[in-house]
Structures are given as C-alpha cells and as structure tokens.
N, C-alpha and C positions, 0 to 999 in steps of 0.2 A: 415228260412235257418240258419244253424249253421256255423258261421265263425270262422276262426282261431283267436287265441288271438293276438291282435294287440300290438306291442311293440314299434315301431319306426315310427312316422308319415311320414317321408320322405323316409326311406329305405324300409318300407313295410316288416318287419321281422315277421314271423308267427311261432307259436309253433306247431309242427306236433304231432298228436295223434298217438301213436304206432299202427302199423298194418293197418292204414287207408291211402288211397291214397290221395295225394294232387290234388285238382281240380282247374283249372283256369277258371274264368269267362271271356269270350272273346267276343269282338265286331268284327264281320267280316268286312273286308275292302271293302264291296260292298254296294253302296248306292241304296237300294231298300226297299220299304215299307214292303214287306214280310220278309225281313231279319233284320228288325230294332228291334232286341231283343238280349238277352244274350245267348251265346252258351257255353256249358261246355266241357272242354277237360282235360284229365288226364295229369298231369305233370310227365314226366319220372324222375326217381330217380336222374339221372345224371344232371338234370336241377333244382332240388328243391332249391338249394342255389342261383340260378341265377334269377329265375322268381320273379318279383315284379310288383306292379302296375305301369303302364305306359310303360312296355316293349312291343316291337313289336315282333310278332312270326309268323312263317309259320305253318299253320294247314291244315289237310285233310278236304275237304268240299264236300258235295254232294255224290251221288251214286258212282261217279268215283273217289272219294277221291282226287279231284284236289287240288293242293297246292294253298292256298290263304293266303293273309296277314291278320293278326288280331291283336287286341290290348287288353292286359290284363287289366281289370278294377276291378278285385276282385279275392280273393282266398277263397276257402271253402273246407269242407271235406265231405259234404253231398249234394245230389241232388235228385230231384224227378224222374230223368231219370234212367232207368235200367243201372247199372254200366257196364254190358256186352256190352251195345250199345255205351258206351263212347269211343271216339278215343283219341289217344295220340298226343300231340304237336309234330310236325316234328322237328322244330329247332327254336333257338332264332336269330333274325335278327340283333339287335343292342345290344351292351353291356350297353348302357346308356338309362334309361327310358325317354320318351318324355314328360311325365307329372307326377305330384305328386298328392296326395290326394286333395289338394286345387284346382288345375286346373281341376281335374276330377269332383269335385262337381260343379265347375263353368260350365263345359260342360253339366252336368245333368240339371242344372238350365236353360241353354240356350235351351236345347231340349224341356223342358216344356213351357218355356216362349214364344218361337218363333214357337213352333209347327213343329219342324223339326226332321230329323233323327240323331241318336246318332253318327254315323260314320262321318257325315258332321261336327258335333260340335268338334269331336276329331281331325279331319284334320285341323280345323280352329285354334285350340290352339297349333298345332305343327308347326315346321318350314316348309316352302314352299317346294313343290315337293319332298316329301319323299316317294311317292308311289312306290311300287315294280311293275316293268313291266315284263311280261313274253315274252321271245323270243323263237321261234320255229325253229328247225333245222330238215332237212330231208335227207335221204340217201336210196340207194337201200338195201334191206334186205341182210345181209352178206352171208347167205346160198345160195341165188340166184346168187350173184356176183361170189362166189367161185366155184360153180358147173357149171356155164354157162347155167343153165336151163331156163333162161329168154327168153320167146317166144314173138317176136315182131309181128308175122304174124297176130294174131287176135286182135291186138291193133289198136285203132283209130289213125289218123294222129297226133292229139294233144298229146295223151298218149305216142306215139312213140318218139315225140320230147322231151318231158319231161324226159322219161326214158333214152334216148340217152345222154342227158345233164348230168343226175345224174351218169350214167355209166362212164363218162369221169372224174369224181371227186372221189377221194378216201375217203374223210372225209365227215362229216355232212356239209350241206350247209344251210345257213340262209334262211328260208322260204320267207322272204321279198325280198331277192335277186332273188329267182325263180319267184316271182310275177312281179318284175321289168322287167324280161326278157320275160316272157310268158303272162303277164297281169293278173289282179285279177280274170278274168273268169276261169283261170286255176285251181282255188281252187276246183271246182267240180270234175275234173279229179284226183287231188291229193287225195281227200277224197276217191274216188272210189278205187284207187290203194292201199291206206292205209288199207281199209276194206278187200281187197283181200290178204293182207300180203306181197305185192310186195315192198312197201316202208315202212320205219319206220320214225315216227315223234317223236322227243324228245323235251321236254319243259325245258327251263332253266330260272331261276329267275334272273332278272337283277336289282341289287340294286345300286342306285345312291350313289356314295361315294362323300360326300360334304366336308369332312375335307381335309385340305391341309397339306401334310407331305413332309419332305426332309430327305434323307438318309445322315448321317454323318459318316465319317470314322476316326478312331484314332488308335494309337499304344495300344496294350494290356498292361494295367497298371501293370500286374504281371511281365513283362520283365524289367530287369534292363538295364542301358545304355551300359555297357560293352558287355552284351549278345547280345544286339541289333546291336552294331557296328560289332560284329563278323559275325552276319547273313548277314549284308549289304556287308561286305568284301567278304564273301563266294559267295553271289549271283552275285556280280560284276565280279567274276572270271569265272562264268559259262555262257555258250553261250546263253541258253534260259531263263535266269533269270534276264536279265538286266532291264526289265520293272518293275519287283518286287523290285529290288534294288532302282530304281528311286522313286518309291512310298514310300518306307521306309525312304529314305533320306529326302523327302519333309515332311513326317509326324513327323520326328525328330525335325523339327524346327516350326511345327504348331500343336497345341493341337488337334483341330478338323477341318476337311475340308469337305464341301459338296461333295459327291461322284461325281456328275456331273461336278463340277468345277475342281476336281482333274483329271478326265478323259480328260477334255478339255485342261487343262494346260500341261499335260504330254503325251497326245496322247496315252493313254493305254486302254486296253480292259477290259471288265467285268471279263474275265477268270483270268487275273492276280490278280485282286482284290479278287475274290472268292477263288483263290488258297491260298493267304495269310490268308484269314478269316478261311478257312478250317484247316489250320495249327495253328490256334489260335494265330497268330502273330499280327493281327489287329482285331479290333472289329467294327462292323457296327451297328449303332443305327438309328432308324427311329424317327424323331422328328416332332411333329405337329407344324405348323407355323400359327400364327394368322396374317391375312392381314388386315391392316387398310385402308378402302376405302377413307379416308381423309388424308392419309400420304403426298399427294402432296400439301396440304395446310399448311401454316405457321400460327399457332394460337398464337397470342401474349397474354401473361399472363395479365389478367385483375383483378382488385380489385373491391369489391362492391362499388356501388355509394351511396352517402348520400341520403337516401329516403326523400321525402316530408312528411309532417305531415299526409296526406291522405294515402300514401303508408305505412308509419310506423304503422298507426292504423290497416290497413288490415293485415300486416305481423304479428304483435303482437297478433292479435285476432286468426289467423289461427294456429300460434305456440302454443297458449294456448289450442287448440283443439287436438294437436298431442298426448299428453300424455293420454288423457281420451276419445279418439274417439271411438264411437260405429258405425262407418261408416258414419260420418257426410258428408253431401253434401253442398257445398257453391258456390253460384254464385257471381262472381265479375263482376259488370256492370261498366266498365270503358271506358270513351270516347277514341277515337283514339289519341294515343300519351300520354296516362296517365301513362305509365310506367308499364304495366302489366308484361312484361318480367322480369324486375328487381325484381319485387315481387316474381316471380317464382324462380329466381336464389337465392334469400336470404332465401326462404323457403326450397329449396333443400339443401342449405349449412347447415341449421339447422338439417335437416333430416340426412345428412351424419355424422354430429357430434354425433348424437345419435345412429349411427350404422345402420341406415335404408336405404332403397332404394326407388327410385322415377321413375315414368314413365311420360314423357311429350308427349302428343299427339298433332300433328299438322294436319290440314285438308288436305293439299295438298303438294306435293313435292316441289312446288315453294317456300314454306316457309323454307324449310330445310337448304339450305346453310347459310342463315343469322342466323337462329336459332342455327345451329351447331357452327358457328363462336363464338357466344356469350357464349354458354355453354362450349365448348372446351377451350375457353380462360379463363373461370372461374375454371373449374374442370379437365381439361386435360384428362388424360387416364382413368379417372373415368366414362367418357361418351362413350356410344355405340350408334350407329345410324343404323336404318334399314329403307329401303323404296324400292319400286318396281324397281327403276332404278339400284340398285345394283345387281350383279350376285347372283345366288342361293348360290354359295359357300361363298360369302361375307356375305349374310344374315344369313346363317347357322353359320358362324364364330361369328357374333355379338350375335346371340341367345346363342351359347355355352359359350361365355364370361359371359353373364348374368346368365346362369344356374350354372356356376362354381363359381359365386360370385366375378368375377374379375373386374366388373364394378358396379357402384352404381346408374347410371342414364341411362335410355333408351329413345331415342327420335325417333319418327316415326309416321306414319299415323295410321289408326284405328287398324291394326293388332298388333301393338306394345302393345296394352292393354293386350295381352296374354304373355308378357315377363315373363319367369319363375323365377322371384325373390322370394326368401324365406323370406325376411325381408321387404316386401313392406309396406311403411307407407304413401305414397302420390301419387295420380294420378292427373295430370293436363290436362284438355282439353282446348287448346287455340282455339279461334274462334268457340265456341261451337255450334253456329247456323248453321254451314256448313253442306250441304247435304252429303258430302263425308264421313262423319262419319257413314253413313248407308250403309251396304253392299247390293249389288244388286244380289248376288248369295247366295244360301242356305249354312249356316243359315243366314237369312237376319237380322242380328243383328245391333243394334245401339251401337257404342262404348261408348256413354254416359251412356246407361243403364248398359252395362257390367262393366264399370269402377265403377259406383256407387255400383253395386252388389258386385264386388270384394272387394271394400273398406269395405263394410258392413261385408263381410266374415272374413276379416283379421283385422278389427278394424283400418283401415286407414282413411285418409281424402281425399275426392274427390273434387277438385276445378275446376269448369267450368267457363270460362270467355269469354266476348265478349263486344264490343261497341254496338252491336245490338243483344241482346239475343233473342233466339227463343221464340215465344209466349208461348210454352209449359213450358219452364224453368221459365220464369218470372211469369207465372200463378201459378206454383208450389210454388214459393216464397210467393205469395199472400195467398196461401192456407196453408202456414206453413210447407210444406214438404221439403223445402230447404231454407237455410239462404241466405240473400242478403247483399252484401257489395258494396258500391258505390264509384267510383272515378270520380269526376266531373271536375277536372282540369288537364291540360297537365303538365307532369313532369317538363318540362323546362320553364313553365309559358308562352309559346307561345300561341297565340290565334288560335282558330279554323278558318279555311279558310272561306272567304266570298263566298257565293254560289249565283249564278245568274241563273234564269230559262229562257231559250230561247224558245219562242213560234215559232216552226217551221212552223205553219200554216201561220203566218205573213210573214215569209221568202218566202214562196211559193207565197203569194199574191204579193210580191215585185219582183217576177220573179227569185228568187234565188232557183235553183233546185239542187244545190251542196249539198253534205252531210255535208258541213261546213256552219254554219251561218256566217254572216258578222262579228259579234262580236267575234266569236271564231278565225276567220282568223286574225283579228287585234291583238288579245291577243297573238297568236302564233308568229306573226311577232315581237311583242314587246319583247317577251321572247328570241327570237333568237338574237335580237339586244343587249339585256342586258346579253347575255351568260348564261341565266337561262334555266333550263330543263322543259320539258313538257311531260305529260302522256296523251295519248288519249285512252280512254276506250270504247270498244264496248260491250254493254250489250247484249250478244248473248247466253244466256243460254236457253236450251230446243231445241226441234226439230221442232215443228210445227210453221207455219206462221199464223198470224191472219189477218183479213180483216178490214181495217180502211179507213176513209176519210181523205185525206191530207189537206183538206180545213178547216173542222170544228173539226177534231179529233175524230169523232164518231167511235166507235168500235161495230161491229155487235155481239150481245150477245144473248144467249138462254134465253127466257123469263122464262122458268121453273127452270133453274139452276143458273142463274146469272153468267154464265161462257161463255167466248168468244168462238165463233164458230171456228173450225179448217178448213183451206182451203185445198181442195183436187184438185191438178192440173189435174189429169187424166180425171175428168169429170166436172171441174170448178164448184164444189159444195162446200157448207159450211155445217158442221155437228157438232152437240153437241155430245161429246163422253161420256156424263153422261147419258142422256135420249134417245139419238138417233135421235132427231129432225134434219131434213135435208132440206136445201133450195138451190136454184140456186143463184150464186153470182149476186147481183143486179148491174145494169149498172149505176145507179145513187144513191147518198147517201140518205137513207130514212129520214135523219134529215134535211139536208140543200139543197138537190137537186143537189149538185155538181157532176160532172162526174169524179172527182179526187178520185175515190174509187178503191182500189186495195189491194192485199195482200202485206205484209210488210216483208222485209228481206234485210240484207246487211252483207258482210263478211270483215274480217281483211285485206285480200289481196287487196280488192278494196280500203279500207281506206289508206293502204300503197301507193298504186298507186296514189291516189288523193293527198296525202301529198307531194310526190315527184314532182307531177305536179305543185302544187301551191307554194312549197318551195324547189326549185331545189338545193339550197346550204345547206340545212339542212342534218345533219347526222341522219339517221333513223334506229331504230331497231324494229323488230316485234317479239312478244313473244306469240306463241300459240302452239298447239299440233304439227303443221307441222315444226316449226322452233326450238322448244326446244327438239329435239330428242336426244337420247343417255344419258349415265349416268350423264354427267355434262352439258347437254344442257341448263337447266335453269340457272345453276350457271354461265356459260360463258356469257350469255346475261345480267344477272343482274350485274355481275362484270364489264362488259363493260360500262353499264349505270351508275353504281355507281362511276366509275373512270372518268366519263364525256367524254367518247369516242363517245357518241351519244347525240344529242340534244332532240330528240323526241322518246319516247317509245310507241309503239302501242300494245295493248293486250286485252285479255278477262279476265275472272274471276281470272286467275292465277296472275294477277298484282293488284288485287283489295284490298288485305289486307296484313298486317304484314310487308310489306317492309318499310324501312326507308331511304329515299333519301333526304338529307338536301337541295340540290340545286333545288329540284322540287318545283316550285312556281305556276305552272298552271296545272290544270287537266280539260280535256274536255271529257264530257260523251256524246257519240253519241247514238242516238236512245234509250233513257231511257225507251221507251214504250215496248221494246221487251219482257221483263219479265212481264210487267204489265198486258198484255193481253194473256198470256199463259192460256191454259185450265186447270187451277189448282187453287184451293181455296187459296193457299199460294202465288199467284202471286204478290199481293200487298206487302206482307211481304218481299218477295225476292227483289222486286224493292227498297223498303226502305233500306234494308240491303246493297245492292250493291252500291247504290248512297252514302250512309253514309260512307261505308268502303273505296270506291275509293276516295271520297272527302278527307278522312283522310290522303291520301298520300301527300297532298299539305301543304306547310307552316310548315314543321316539324323542320326546321332550324331557323336561325335568320331572314330570309326574310318572309314577310307575304304571305299567299297562296290565290289563287283565283280558283274557280271552276265554270265552265259553263256547265249547264245541258240542252241538247237539247231534246225537247219533243213535241209531237203533242197533249198532254193532260196535260197542265201545271197546271190545277186546281185540279188534283187528289190528294187526301189527303196524299198518300204515298210520292209524290214528294214535296208537300208543307211542310210536316213535316221534310223530309230529308233536305230541304233547310235551315231550322232553327235548324238542329241537335237536333230535339225534339223527342226523343224516347217515352217519356211518352204520348204525345198527339197522336202519331201514335198508340201506344199500346191500349190506351183507345178506340179509334175509331175502330180499327181492332177487339179487343176482343168482343166488342158489336155486330159487324156484325157476328162474328163466333157463338156467342150465339144465335142470331136470326135464323141463317141458320143451326144450329146444326152441326157445324164442330168442329174438334179438337181445343182446349183441352176439349170441352164439350162432346165429344163422341169419340168412337174409330172406325176405318175403317178397314174392312177386304176386300182385293182386290183379286179376283180370275181371273187368266188369262188362257184362253183355246187356245192352239196353235196346228197347224197341217198343212200338205201339201194339204189336201183335204178340199177346202173351204166350200163345202156343209156340210161335216161332222162336221167341226168346228162350223158352225152356228147352225146346228141342235142339236149338243151336248150342246152348250151354252143355247139354249132354253129349252132343256130337263132338264138340271141342274136347271135352273130357276123355272121350274114347280115344281120340288122336293122341292126347297127352299120355294116357296110360300105355298105349301101344308103343310110343317112342321112349318110354321110361322102363325098358326091359331090364336094365341093371339096377333099378330102384335107387338111383342117385338123388331122386327128388321126392319129397313128401307132397302128396296131392290131397287137397281137401275140397269137397263140393261135388257138383254145383249145388248152391243153395240160394234162396232169395237174399238180396242185399238187405242190410239193416233197414234202410228206407227202400222198401220193395217196389214202390211206385211213386214217381215224381213227375208232375205235369203230364199225366196220361202215358208215361213211358214206364214199362216194366223193367225191373233190374235184377239180374242174377249174377252171382260172382263165383269165381274159382280162386283158390289160394294155393300157391306153390312155394315150398321151402327148400333152401339149399345153402350150405355154408360157403360155397364158391359163387360170389356175386356175378362174375363174368359168365360163368357156365350157366347159371340160372337164367340170365337175360338171353343168352344165345338159344337155349333150349325153349324158353317160353315164346320168344318171337318166332322161332322156327315153327313151332306148333301152330301159332296163330296164322302164319303165312300158309302152312299146309291146309289149314281149315278154310281159309279164304279161297284157295285154289280149287277146292273140291265143291264148296257150296256157294251159291249166289247170296252174298251178304249185304246187298244194297238196302234191305229193309231193317237191318240191325246195325248197331254201332258197337265196336269193341274198344274199350279203353283199358289202359294198363298203368300200373304204378309200382315202381321198385322202392322197397322199404317205406311203405306208407305209414304215416303217423296216426291216421284215422282209419279204422276198419269200416268200409262202406257198408 
C-alpha cells in the first residue's frame, strides 16, 4: 500500500499527489468479529486539511448507507478496492484527534497481544463514554396530514391509537417517548406503518458534549468611552431600551461578566443582550472552563523529605536510567512503610525538571485521596487526577489537560496508563501485585504489560513496586527480564508490627463461637482504653464459599487439581470447577470425624454489628462498597478515621494497603482462610499478600503495632511466612509448587467462557468445542481442562461453562485457541451463545 509522505508525527500532515483522491483508513465503531478490519473512505476536498490520524468521523456504512462512527487510523492514496465503489466521509465529529501515532501503535499491539478487536482497543485508549448514540424521531407523512387522506377504518386498534397520537402532534416525536406510551411491542406496528409510507422515521446523531463552557459578555473594544456614554444616555431616554442601558452601565465598570450572572443580577432577557451584540456594541465569547474535582481540598505545600540511604540509592539508580532508557522495567520490593511514595515524588520531580511527564497508577480508588494529597502538595497544578468516581465531564477535562500539555503528572487507576502525554518519561505502578490492574472487559489488558510496552516504545522507565510483588514479576527479576531494587527498612526506622496467629479451632473447643477470639477482644479493649485506633479487616475476596471443618481446619479439596471444592447451596453439593468432580457435602469431617463441618462465610455488616454489641461505647466506621458510595465516599470515611473521629475501622481489601494512620496500633484480621481456599491456584499468594499488606497498617507512627490473625489453618505456609514478614520464604515455597503443578509463571493459561440463556445449548456447545480442541491437539502440546460450570455458573439468567487451556508458548497457545473457536463457529450456529476468552486471567471465572 502506498502511503502519503509523513511530515509531522503528531499532526499527521501528508503531501497530496496531484489528481489523486485522499483516502482515509477507518475503523468502524461497531464491535463485531466480521467488522474487525480497515475500511477505506474518500476524503472530500473540503475536509482534506482537517482529517488526521485519531480524528473521529461519521461515515456511510452497509447497503442502507447508515451513518456510523469511525476512527481514522491512516491515510493513503491507493487501494485494492475499485475507486467507484468507495464512499465519501459524511462529516468530522470532533476537531481534536483522540489519539496520536504513538497511542495508535499501542492499540495495534494490544489487539495482537490480547487477541481482541481493534475498535475495543481504540475505545480503551480514548476518554470514557465518547460513543455517538442515534436517536430516532417519527411523524405522520406530511402529504397525508395536509390532504387528510389518512384512512383509519382499515387500521387495527393499536395502529389507530398510534396514528391518532401522532396526528395530535405537529413536529417529529422521539421514538422512545412513543414506546413509553404504547410499550415496546408497538415497534412492529410502527415498522409496518413506515413501510407503507404512512409515517416517517428520522435518525439524528447524539454526540455527548463533555467540555464545559461559559459565555462571557464585554464591551466592544473598538468603542471609545465618549461614544459609549452617548449610547447609554440615548438608551436611557428611550422607553424600550432601559434594559440595554443597564447592561452597558454594568459592563462599563466590569471588563468581562458571565452572561448568566449578568441576566440574574439585572433581570434582563436574552433578547436585550442579542440586540446589543447584533449592533456590535457588545461581544460575546464562549470560554472553556476546566473544573478541578479536588478544588474543595486545601493542599498544603510540601517539600521533599530527606531520603534514607536505601531510598537515596534507589532514586539515584533510577535517575541514571532516565537519560539512556530503552524501556527499562524496574521492580522495587520495599516492605510496608519503607517510603516508596517519597521515592516516586523525587523521581517525578527530576522528570519535571527535564521537561518530561509521568503517570502514577494506583490499584483502587481507596488509595487516591491520600495519594492526591501528597502529590498535589508537592507539585500543585502540575497534577491531574482521573478515576471512576469522577463525572464523565471531569474525567474528560483531566484528559484534555494532559493532551494539551497543561499538566506533567497523571494519577489514576489502570485506565490512566493511556494518558495522552507526548513527553512521557516515567510510569509508576504502585502495589503492582493488585488484581485491579487487569481489565475484566475487552480488551482484557493488564496495566503492567501496557505500561512496560509504552515505556519500551517511547524510551521511558517503568517502575513497579510492592511490599508483596506478584510471583510473575519477581520470577521475571530472577530471569533477568526486569531489574530488582530492595528496601528492607522502614523510612522512619519504626519496627514492623508483631504478628500473632490465633487458632480459631481452639477457640471453638473452649466454647467461643464469636467471630472474635478472646485475645482480639482483650486487645481491642486495651486500645479503646489507651485511645489508640484499631482496624478490623475481613478477608472477603472472591465469590465462592469453601467447605471446612471448624474443629481441625480440614478443607475439602479435589484430589486431581489440588483446588478446594466450591459449595453449591441449591443442591448441597461440592464441585471442582477445574475437572468437574462432584460430591455431596459430607455430614462429618473426613479427617477428624467432627460434625463441625460446614461452608464458610461472613460479611462486614455482621462484623460491625458484633463490634457494637461487644464495645457499645466505641465509635465505629465501616468501609466497603455499600458505605463508600459517591464521588467522595472513600475520602470522607478515611478523613474521619485519620482525624480520630472513630476508634475502629472495619473494612475489606480497600483498607488493606497504602493508607498511613499513625495512631493505628492494632490490626485484627478476621477469617484469614477466606482467600486461602478459593478455587484458584493463586489463593495462597493472595492470602500472603493481604495479611502482609493489612499488617503493614499497624505501627507506622511512634507507637509499636500489633496484628492478630484469626485462622482455622494456622500451619499453612502462606500464614506462617506472613507472620514473619518473610516474602522470600513464601516465594520459594510457592514457586516450587507452581513448577510442580505447571501453573504460571511456568506456563500460560487461556480461559474460554461459554454463556447463554439456554442451559442445554451452553453445555452441548462447550462439549462440542472441547471435541474440536482435542481433535486439533494430536501432538498433545496443550493441556486441556473441562468443560465444567464456571465458578459463578449462572449470572443474570445466563448459564456459564468454561474450558481451560495451558501451554508454555503464549503465541502458540493463542493461535491454537482462537483457531479452535473459529472452527467451532464455522460448524455450529452460535448466535444463541456467547464465547469470551482471556489470556493469562488473574481471576478464574
């Protein structure tokens, strides 16, 4: 393909060959396998100077030339398609491109790396909710209305009601309003009337306007003062010009006034303002306003802290990489409280001095208020923030600031990795082990992968950091694919908290059936007496319940897969969702013969209730998805706790990491087993990470910290190593098990999810797909597991079955899996089922 001569990387200026038409390569804004390709459109001469890569356009599509949205990803002057068959672009939607060459190349890489559609990748790198929506309006055909030839006699009751309603309206009526009145079933009558030419349907494109503008009014600068005074005097003497005189009098003492404020203050109408504008006496200008979502917060200016020797070594080493980076990736393994955030701040300060830009990724919104406070305090207006709790307009505003180069730092969750910086030098992933960095919708990207690739493309440095690194990241360091820097001491020289393991089996033997052990109750009472704060953490990640014995701690596991069975309440059965093995729930424990065997589960609301029951005078806060609603929900709860307006904070994962509360001296971890026995090979890793992270919230100030971990399995290696804050011992034990069982990082996993409302069809489709996969696996290069019901086997009336494929060659695994799915689709009609896939999933569905 012959491309235009490329002159400017960011502007996309091309040299036109005389006599040849400019052609745009467009990705259509419809997410479907058959449309996942480039479509060519002729660029009208009137648009040739405006079309560039990243611009959104409206194009005719299909036999009916329906208007659809598309994105320009290239420009050329030749195509294999007959030029007579090419259609012209209808119009340009936005004046500003949503992505440049760099982000386009990143999207292309994501498409190949994650095996997804290009349009999904483009939507991911763009600001949220920019999709164009079509609205439909209907009316009686004008010729029938004017001539009165509309015959109601041969019409059905439903048609007559619809036509009578439309006849009573002169203009087009929104189709959705008609549906609201007559019900969705009226659509068949409307289609019939439309085919007969009795009613007309008109489509209009609805484009969400996210920029926020205000109209300002001022005196025309070409008028001198004397001339203006004469006009005011003249208008004051005329009966119908008094409002205009008042407007001019106010503008004479104010340079600029928002139109709305002027109307409100003087009680004048739009007509008076427009009359002055038409006579060129005043001028009205529309100004875009940038709204700061954190303007309600007062950020005190902060200076860099004096780094410890360990911090200094890390900072100097990474700075040395900035000048000559070829996409270096560095893991900082620093214990809780080792001062990783201060390292980020000093690195970013250096990047800003060099004229560069930085992205800081945080795993969850709960980290944002405290992170924002530190970064805003250090860099002020140079910092932009984005996250899901902000409105679409606020997020768009932050994105636009970054695109226009008005900020140098962007802080946010995984989507912030696509910030449109043009001088990107540094990307930081804090708490890099967190699952929230992996998207659960297409494209199912991992922010760590994308950050590393982006730094590789622009020659930046990618820093990932955690007190409990993921096994994959630490393994990469051992393999020499990533550099490792270690922080083994807390920044303020405080000691790590002491951790005590409470064996809840013994509590049960002593007759204590409360969710609190005797020791934890005593420690909470001691803290309340000493006016010190307590965090109670409920380890409640995941959906499924496991079955265990409360006396001996035995957990029922599948012999074939070394994975705990999942309990199904509807038929009191336990099932392995890897191989499909199914059993009835035993009435006695297979190991000790106790009758104390049951499925396990407890919630934060119950914990709160128990706390208030045992400690009625305590001030209690609960932080979970129910209580932390709204834009500033997390912030309000954390601020209350930080200012000591509560004695006890109860929460789940959102309080487990990143927060710094100097007065917290006690952490109680309830039911540490909940993640330990989820049906996932990463369950031990997650248990270790959560215990270590939440333990790190204690003793960060001058007072020493204590942590009590309640468990029915006190001898498990993940709990024992977490007690000693011993990451290396845990890593060595876990990595050996992964190697023996051929789990990541020694292999890759491709997960296929088949869903649909017809249970029999979903099951039969899953087995048919497995037959194809087995047939095409003659050399046994791939390990196949399933089909079995997904862990959540039914969601919103859709049945879910899954297949798992393993292979140590990632590219080969993806080619094989997608080829099998393609073969399956070509053999069977799959319209009633949906097939989803995920390469290297972090959660086993």
